[in-house]
N, C-alpha and C positions, 0 to 999 in steps of 0.2 A: 847787262840785263840777264844774259844767259847764266852768268855766274850766280846771280841771286836765285834764279829758278832752280839751279842745281843744288844750291844750299838748302832751299826750301824742300826740295824732293828728298834730300838726304835726311833732313830733320823729320819729315813725315815718316820715313822708313824707320828711323830710330824710335819715334813715338809709337809706331805700330809694334815694334819689337818689345818695348817696355810694357805696352798694354798686354801683350801675350804673356810676358813674364809675370805681371801682376795677377793675371787670371789664373796662373798656375800655382801661385803661392797660397797656402792655407795657414792662417794664423789662428791661435786658440786663446781664449780668455775663459777663466773659470773661477768659481768660488765654491763654498761648501754645498750649494744647492744646484747650480747649473754649470754647463760647459757649452760655449758657443764657438763654432768654427766659422771663419770668414775669409773670403779670398782677398787678395791684394787690391782687387777692383771693387771691393765692398759688397760682394754678394754673400749673403748668409748661406753657408754650406751645411751646417748642422747645428742642432740645438738638442742638448741632452739634459734631462732632469736627473740629477744625482740623488736627490732627497726622496725619502719615502713620502709619497703624496698623502698617505693616511695620517701622517704625523706632523707635517709642516703647515705652518700658517700661510694662508693664501696671500695675504699682504706681503709677508716676508719673501715668498717665492717670486711674486711679481716685481718687488723692488730689486731682488737679486738678479732677475732676468734683465731688467732695464739697465742696471749698472754694468752687468757683464757684457751686454750688447754694446753699450756705449764705450767700454774699454776696448772691445774688439774693433770697433770702428776707428778709434784713435790709433790703435796699432796699425790698422790698414792704411790710414792716412799717413802715418809716419813712414811706412814702407814705401808708399807711392812717392812721398817727398824725397826720400833718399835716392830712389831710382831716377827721379826727375833731376835732382841736383847733379848726378853723374852726367846727364845729358847736357845740362846748361853750364856746368863747370863752376857753379857757386852754391854755397850752402844757404838753405832757407832758415828763417828764424826758428829757434827751438830745436835745431838739430845739433847733435854733439860733434 
């Protein structure tokens, strides 16, 4: 039983370490209109509008922002999955 508790404690410490690593990572996604920065723990760190607001269509800007945020979230999820696979020792579906 003590061996299992030790294993759980070690696993928790590794998870805490991975969480800190993910919080320190900043990933970016961008297109012609916007750039979004997101941490590995999926906190939006920055949003930059690259287009001239006087000339860009509101609907296009909103669509670009939505798509760019979604891409950033997927990048963040992939980074987290890669870190977790190192801990568990096996690859998750969709990982190269």
